N, C-alpha and C positions, 0 to 999 in steps of 0.2 A: 335942537338935535336933528341930525341928518337922517333923512329917510332912506332906508335900504331897499333898492329896487330889485325884484326877482331876477330880471334879465341879467344884471350885473353878477348876481350869484351864480346863475346859470353858466355864464361865460367863464367865470373864476373856476367853477367845478370842472368844466370841460378842459380848461387849460391845465389844471392840477392833474387830472386823470391822464392826459396826454403826456405830460411831463413825467409822471410816474411810469408810464409804459415805456417812454424813451430811456429812463434810467435803468430799467430792467433789461432792455435791449443792450445797452452799453455795458452793463455788468456782465452779461453773458458773453458778449463779444470779447471783452478783456479776458475773461476766464478761459474762453476757448483759445485765445491767442497765446496767452502766457502761462496758464496753470495746469489745466487738466483736459483730457478728452471728453467728448460727450457721453461716452458710455460709463464714465466714472460716476460712482454713487454720490460723491460731493456735488457734481455738476447737476445731476438729477435732483438732488436735495434742494439746492439753491433755486433752480428753475421752478420746481413744483411749489416751493414756499413763496416765492415772489409772485408767481402767477395766481396762486390762491389768494394772496393779499389783495392784489390788484382786482381781482373778480369780486372780492368782497367790498372794496371801495366803489366799484362801478355799480354793484347791486344797491349799496346804500344810497348813492346819488340818485339812481332810478327811483328807489323807494321815496325819497325826499321830493321827487319831482323836478330835480335840477337838471337832469337830462333825460332824453327819451330812451326807451329800452333799445331801440334800433341803434342809437348811437353808441350805447354801451356795448352791444354786440359788435359793432364795428371797431371800437377801440380794441376789444380783445382779439377779434378776428385779424385785425391788421398786425397786431404784435405777433400773433401765432404765425402768421405768414412770413413775417420778417425773420423770426427765429427759425422756421423751417429752412428758409433760404440760406441763412447763416450756417445751420447745420450741414446742408448739402454742400456749401462751399468748403467747409472744413474737411468733409469726407473726401472731397476731390484732391486734397493736398497730398 
């Protein structure tokens, strides 16, 4: 039987969290470009739901010891900064 190494799990958890953050960014980008304006309740609902889900994933990974709390905060902070920039660009149009 193959032994599972914790660093492999840590790297996989980090990669999955970053991929999920990227999916949220792309989802919001597409929605802003094609569907609705940022003031729309649907936009806010999608954003809130997706961000809450990601925050729960990050918290779970931290609690399992797969990522450090600082890394989790950086994942969330980075996505929030990217979304704020996207929002600003949309409002400049």
